[in-house]
C-alpha positions as CSV (number, residue, x, y, z in Angstrom):
1,X,0.0,0.0,0.0
2,X,2.8,2.4,0.9
3,X,4.6,1.3,-2.3
4,X,1.4,1.9,-4.4
5,X,0.6,5.2,-2.8
6,X,4.0,6.9,-2.5
7,X,6.3,5.6,-5.2
8,X,4.3,7.3,-8.0
9,X,4.9,10.6,-6.3
10,X,8.6,10.2,-6.8
11,X,8.0,10.3,-10.6
12,X,5.8,13.4,-10.5
13,X,7.3,15.8,-8.0
14,X,11.0,16.7,-7.5
15,X,10.6,17.1,-3.8
16,X,9.4,13.5,-3.6
17,X,12.5,12.1,-5.3
18,X,13.6,10.5,-2.0
19,X,10.6,8.1,-2.4
20,X,12.4,6.6,-5.4
21,X,14.0,4.3,-2.8
22,X,10.7,2.4,-2.7
23,X,11.3,0.8,-6.0
24,X,14.2,-1.2,-4.5
25,X,13.1,-4.6,-3.2
26,X,15.8,-4.8,-0.6
27,X,14.7,-1.6,1.0
28,X,11.1,-2.7,1.2
29,X,12.1,-6.1,2.5
30,X,14.1,-4.4,5.3
31,X,11.2,-2.2,6.1
32,X,8.9,-5.2,6.1
33,X,11.1,-6.9,8.7
34,X,11.2,-3.8,10.9
35,X,7.5,-3.2,10.6
36,X,6.7,-6.8,11.5
37,X,9.0,-6.7,14.5
38,X,7.5,-3.5,15.8
39,X,3.9,-4.7,15.4
40,X,4.8,-7.9,17.3
41,X,6.8,-6.2,20.1
42,X,4.2,-3.5,20.7
43,X,1.1,-5.6,20.6
44,X,2.4,-8.8,22.2
45,X,2.1,-7.8,25.9
46,X,-1.4,-6.6,25.3
47,X,-2.3,-9.6,23.2
48,X,-1.0,-12.1,25.8
49,X,-3.0,-10.3,28.6
50,X,-6.1,-10.6,26.4
51,X,-5.5,-14.3,25.9
52,X,-5.1,-14.8,29.6
53,X,-8.2,-12.8,30.3
54,X,-10.3,-14.9,27.9
55,X,-8.9,-18.1,29.3
56,X,-7.4,-19.1,25.9
57,X,-4.9,-21.5,27.3
58,X,-3.0,-24.5,26.0
59,X,-4.5,-28.0,26.5
60,X,-1.8,-30.5,27.1
61,X,-2.0,-34.1,25.7
62,X,-2.3,-36.7,28.5
63,X,-0.2,-39.1,26.4
64,X,2.5,-36.4,25.9
65,X,5.7,-36.0,27.9
66,X,5.1,-35.5,31.6
67,X,7.4,-32.5,31.6
68,X,4.8,-30.6,29.5
69,X,2.1,-30.8,32.2
70,X,3.6,-27.7,33.9
71,X,2.8,-25.8,30.6
72,X,-0.9,-26.2,31.0
73,X,-2.5,-22.8,31.2
74,X,0.0,-21.0,29.1
75,X,-1.8,-18.8,26.6
76,X,-2.0,-20.2,23.1
77,X,-3.1,-18.9,19.6
78,X,-0.2,-16.5,19.6
79,X,0.0,-17.4,15.9
80,X,-2.8,-14.9,15.3
81,X,-0.3,-12.2,16.2
82,X,2.3,-13.7,13.9
83,X,-0.3,-13.5,11.1
84,X,-1.1,-9.9,11.8
85,X,2.6,-9.0,12.1
86,X,3.4,-10.7,8.8
87,X,0.5,-9.8,6.6
88,X,0.2,-6.1,7.5
89,X,3.8,-5.3,6.5
90,X,3.3,-7.4,3.3
91,X,0.3,-5.2,2.4
92,X,2.2,-2.0,3.3
93,X,5.5,-2.7,1.6
94,X,4.9,-5.2,-1.2
95,X,3.3,-4.5,-4.6
96,X,-0.2,-5.6,-3.9
97,X,-0.9,-6.1,-7.6
98,X,1.6,-8.9,-7.7
99,X,-0.3,-12.2,-8.2
100,X,2.4,-14.2,-6.4
101,X,2.2,-12.0,-3.3
102,X,-1.6,-12.1,-3.3
103,X,-1.8,-15.9,-3.6
104,X,0.8,-16.5,-0.9
105,X,-1.0,-14.1,1.5
106,X,-4.3,-15.8,0.6
107,X,-3.1,-19.3,1.5
108,X,-1.4,-18.0,4.6
109,X,-4.5,-16.3,5.9
110,X,-6.8,-19.2,4.8
111,X,-4.7,-21.8,6.6
112,X,-4.6,-19.5,9.6
113,X,-8.4,-19.5,9.7
114,X,-8.4,-23.3,9.6
115,X,-5.9,-23.3,12.5
116,X,-8.0,-20.8,14.4
117,X,-11.0,-23.1,14.2
118,X,-8.9,-26.1,15.3
119,X,-7.5,-24.1,18.3
120,X,-10.9,-22.8,19.2
121,X,-12.5,-26.2,19.3
122,X,-9.7,-27.5,21.5
123,X,-10.1,-24.7,24.0
124,X,-13.9,-24.9,24.1
125,X,-13.9,-28.7,24.4
126,X,-10.9,-28.7,26.8
127,X,-9.3,-31.5,24.9
128,X,-6.6,-32.0,22.2
129,X,-8.9,-33.2,19.5
130,X,-10.0,-30.0,17.9
131,X,-11.2,-29.9,14.3
132,X,-11.5,-33.4,12.9
133,X,-8.5,-34.3,10.7
134,X,-10.7,-34.9,7.6
135,X,-12.2,-31.5,7.9
136,X,-8.8,-29.9,8.4
137,X,-7.4,-31.5,5.3
138,X,-10.5,-30.7,3.3
139,X,-10.2,-27.0,4.3
140,X,-6.5,-27.0,3.3
141,X,-7.4,-28.6,-0.1
142,X,-10.1,-26.0,-0.8
143,X,-7.9,-23.0,0.1
144,X,-4.8,-24.4,-1.6
145,X,-6.8,-25.6,-4.5
146,X,-8.2,-22.2,-5.2
147,X,-4.8,-20.5,-5.2
148,X,-3.0,-23.3,-7.2
149,X,-5.9,-23.6,-9.6
150,X,-5.5,-19.9,-10.5
151,X,-1.7,-20.2,-10.6
152,X,-1.6,-23.3,-12.9
153,X,-4.7,-22.7,-15.0
154,X,-5.1,-19.0,-15.0
155,X,-3.6,-16.3,-17.3
156,X,-4.5,-12.9,-15.9
157,X,-1.7,-11.2,-14.0
158,X,0.7,-14.1,-14.4
159,X,4.1,-13.4,-16.0
160,X,4.6,-15.1,-19.3
161,X,7.9,-16.5,-18.1
162,X,6.0,-18.3,-15.3
163,X,3.3,-19.6,-17.7
164,X,6.0,-21.1,-19.9
165,X,7.5,-23.2,-17.1
166,X,4.7,-23.7,-14.6
167,X,4.3,-27.4,-15.4
168,X,8.0,-28.2,-15.4
169,X,9.9,-29.4,-12.4
170,X,13.4,-28.2,-11.4
171,X,15.8,-30.7,-9.9
172,X,18.4,-29.3,-7.5
173,X,22.2,-30.0,-8.0
174,X,21.6,-31.4,-11.5
175,X,23.4,-29.9,-14.5
176,X,21.2,-31.3,-17.3
177,X,18.8,-28.3,-17.6
178,X,16.7,-26.1,-15.5
179,X,13.5,-28.1,-16.0
180,X,14.2,-31.7,-16.9
181,X,10.8,-33.0,-15.8
182,X,7.6,-32.0,-17.5
183,X,4.3,-33.1,-15.8
184,X,0.7,-33.1,-17.0
185,X,-1.1,-30.1,-15.6
186,X,-3.4,-32.2,-13.3
187,X,-0.4,-34.1,-11.9
188,X,1.6,-31.0,-11.3
189,X,-1.3,-29.3,-9.5
190,X,-1.8,-32.4,-7.4
191,X,1.9,-32.4,-6.6
192,X,1.9,-28.7,-5.7
193,X,-1.1,-29.1,-3.5
194,X,0.7,-32.0,-1.7
195,X,3.7,-29.7,-1.1
196,X,1.7,-26.9,0.4
197,X,-0.5,-29.2,2.6
198,X,2.5,-31.3,3.5
199,X,4.6,-28.3,4.5
200,X,1.7,-26.8,6.5
201,X,1.1,-30.0,8.5
202,X,4.9,-30.7,8.9
203,X,5.4,-27.3,10.5
204,X,2.4,-28.0,12.7
205,X,3.9,-31.3,13.9
206,X,7.2,-29.5,14.7
207,X,5.5,-27.0,16.9
208,X,5.8,-29.0,20.1
209,X,8.5,-27.2,22.1
210,X,9.1,-23.6,23.1
211,X,10.4,-21.9,20.0
212,X,11.2,-25.1,18.1
213,X,9.1,-24.4,15.0
214,X,9.6,-20.7,14.7
215,X,13.4,-20.9,14.4
216,X,13.4,-23.2,11.3
217,X,10.5,-21.2,9.9
218,X,12.5,-18.0,10.0
219,X,15.6,-19.8,8.5
220,X,13.5,-21.2,5.7
221,X,11.9,-17.8,5.1
222,X,15.3,-16.2,5.0
223,X,16.4,-18.7,2.4
224,X,13.3,-18.0,0.3
225,X,13.9,-14.3,0.6
226,X,17.3,-14.6,-0.9
227,X,16.2,-17.0,-3.6
228,X,13.2,-15.0,-4.6
229,X,15.2,-11.8,-4.8
230,X,18.0,-13.4,-6.9
231,X,15.4,-15.1,-9.2
232,X,13.7,-11.8,-9.8
233,X,16.7,-9.5,-10.2
234,X,18.6,-8.1,-13.1
235,X,22.3,-7.3,-12.9
236,X,24.0,-5.3,-15.7
237,X,21.1,-5.8,-18.0
238,X,21.1,-9.6,-17.6
239,X,18.6,-11.5,-15.3
240,X,20.5,-13.2,-12.5
241,X,18.2,-16.2,-12.9
242,X,19.6,-16.7,-16.4
243,X,23.2,-16.5,-15.2
244,X,22.5,-19.0,-12.4
245,X,20.4,-21.2,-14.6
246,X,17.4,-21.2,-12.3
247,X,13.7,-20.4,-12.7
248,X,13.1,-16.7,-12.6
249,X,10.9,-13.8,-13.4
250,X,10.8,-10.2,-12.0
251,X,7.5,-11.0,-10.2
252,X,9.3,-13.4,-7.9
253,X,11.3,-10.6,-6.3
254,X,8.2,-9.3,-4.5
255,X,8.0,-12.5,-2.6
256,X,11.1,-11.3,-0.7
257,X,8.9,-8.7,1.0
258,X,6.5,-11.4,2.2
259,X,9.4,-13.6,3.4
260,X,10.9,-10.7,5.2
261,X,7.5,-10.1,7.0
262,X,7.6,-13.8,8.2
263,X,11.1,-13.2,9.6
264,X,10.2,-10.0,11.4
265,X,7.0,-11.5,12.8
266,X,8.9,-14.6,13.9
267,X,11.6,-12.6,15.7
268,X,9.0,-10.6,17.5
269,X,7.1,-13.7,18.5
270,X,10.2,-15.6,19.6
271,X,10.9,-12.9,22.1
272,X,7.9,-14.2,24.1
273,X,7.9,-17.8,22.8
274,X,11.5,-18.7,23.7
275,X,11.9,-21.2,26.6
276,X,10.1,-21.0,28.9
277,X,7.3,-19.7,26.7
278,X,4.9,-16.9,27.7
279,X,2.7,-17.8,24.8
280,X,2.3,-20.6,22.3
281,X,1.9,-20.4,18.6
282,X,-1.1,-22.8,18.2
283,X,-2.4,-24.2,14.9
284,X,-3.5,-20.8,13.8
285,X,0.2,-19.9,13.4
286,X,1.9,-23.2,12.5
287,X,-0.6,-24.2,9.8
288,X,-0.5,-20.7,8.3
289,X,3.3,-20.4,8.3
290,X,3.7,-23.8,6.8
291,X,1.2,-23.0,4.1
292,X,3.1,-19.8,3.3
293,X,6.4,-21.6,3.1
294,X,4.8,-24.2,0.8
295,X,3.6,-21.5,-1.5
296,X,7.1,-19.9,-1.6
297,X,8.5,-23.3,-2.6
298,X,6.0,-23.6,-5.5
299,X,6.4,-20.0,-6.7
300,X,10.2,-20.1,-6.7
301,X,10.2,-23.5,-8.4
302,X,12.1,-25.1,-5.5
303,X,9.6,-27.8,-4.6
304,X,12.2,-30.6,-4.5
305,X,14.8,-28.4,-2.9
306,X,12.3,-27.7,-0.1
307,X,12.7,-31.2,1.1
308,X,16.3,-30.3,1.9
309,X,15.6,-26.8,3.2
310,X,12.7,-28.0,5.4
311,X,14.6,-31.1,6.4
312,X,13.6,-30.6,10.1
313,X,9.9,-30.4,9.2
314,X,10.2,-33.4,6.9
315,X,11.9,-35.4,9.6
316,X,9.3,-34.5,12.2
317,X,6.5,-35.6,9.8
318,X,8.2,-38.8,8.8
319,X,8.8,-39.7,12.4
320,X,5.0,-39.6,13.0
321,X,4.2,-41.6,9.9
322,X,6.9,-44.2,10.7
323,X,5.7,-44.5,14.3
324,X,2.0,-44.9,13.3
325,X,2.8,-47.4,10.5
326,X,5.1,-49.5,12.6
327,X,2.6,-49.7,15.5
328,X,-0.3,-50.6,13.3
329,X,1.6,-53.1,11.2
330,X,3.9,-54.7,13.8
331,X,2.6,-53.5,17.2
332,X,6.0,-51.9,17.9
333,X,7.2,-48.3,18.3
334,X,10.3,-47.1,16.5
335,X,10.6,-44.0,18.7
336,X,10.1,-43.6,22.4
337,X,7.5,-41.0,21.4
338,X,6.6,-39.1,18.2
339,X,7.2,-36.5,16.8
340,X,10.9,-37.1,17.1
341,X,11.6,-34.1,19.3
342,X,9.6,-35.9,22.0
343,X,11.8,-38.9,21.5
344,X,14.8,-36.9,22.5
345,X,12.9,-35.5,25.5
346,X,12.2,-39.1,26.6
347,X,15.9,-39.8,26.3
348,X,16.5,-37.1,28.9
349,X,17.6,-34.2,26.6
350,X,16.7,-30.8,28.1
351,X,14.2,-28.9,26.1
352,X,16.6,-26.0,25.2
353,X,19.2,-28.4,24.0
354,X,16.7,-30.0,21.5
355,X,15.5,-26.6,20.3
356,X,19.0,-25.1,19.7
357,X,20.3,-28.3,18.0
358,X,17.3,-28.4,15.7
359,X,17.9,-24.7,14.8
360,X,21.5,-25.5,14.0
361,X,20.5,-28.4,11.7
362,X,18.0,-26.2,10.0
363,X,20.6,-23.5,9.4
364,X,23.0,-26.1,8.0
365,X,20.3,-27.4,5.6
366,X,19.6,-23.8,4.5
367,X,23.2,-23.4,3.6
368,X,23.1,-26.6,1.6
369,X,20.0,-25.4,-0.2
370,X,21.6,-22.0,-1.0
371,X,24.7,-23.8,-2.4
372,X,22.5,-25.3,-5.1
373,X,22.4,-21.9,-6.8
374,X,25.9,-22.6,-8.1
375,X,26.7,-26.2,-7.2
376,X,25.8,-28.5,-10.0
């Protein structure tokens, strides 16, 4: 909004030439981070008090680690503040006519609404069941399907460079072409929907310790910020994407502003969510942030690379799938408790140790992902 309202003035009036800085994506990304942090820092104390006053408190699973029982009563649904802190700066500093930004914000907000319903039902029912799994998945399919349907079948507002490659899959670290795999439209849309829903639920499963999920979320968002900016930038008259042999279009650069908002909102939230947490994210935050990361992967054509970048999330999801499958098929558990962060808790690891080590692994995986820009 600020970009839309003020940047045109720099072209019309000499006194407004300073506003020319708004055309630079890095500046607006920095402002997005700062704005998101300020919103979070300023509103968080009031928001936490409101949650406490309305008795919006975390319900602890009886079958979960015993050490978590002491967390009962901690305010939850702090993810609503993350959403506000992320989406407002995006609206203020990004080009709101950019289809990529609009669709990413739409999925993030839509998944946040699904998470809100889930959290609300848990609190009102005073149990950990919440919204039935089939309805949660159905909601994710509908929201994601609307966005991806427009993205993969629409024309209006989409860059021609994107339309030309939208059904082609990029393989990281491979030197035999940018898009070696071409899929039928229906199959690519199905695959893309799986990526968005899978990422959303994987982040949700990771959100089990104080600050555990938000750290890798910010690291992933930072990686996408860099990737989107590079993929949408031009250096000395030549697109950087062409030089690096990656998918790219100028429209991708605007996603950096959204990713910056996620980082700023995450930093502000972590101030209050770090161990011992004063507020929990809840599904309203984890489902939304995961959906947003999934959309960033789709729009930057890094779907397969996201398996590496989001390795912590993938591992958490696979640990649950493995545990359930093993118990149903063989009557045995592979882990002491799933998701895997609870396994380490049961082995006696202190919670802060698990959190920091998972952050370190996430940072390492982000560096590996970034290296694929040149390593082939």
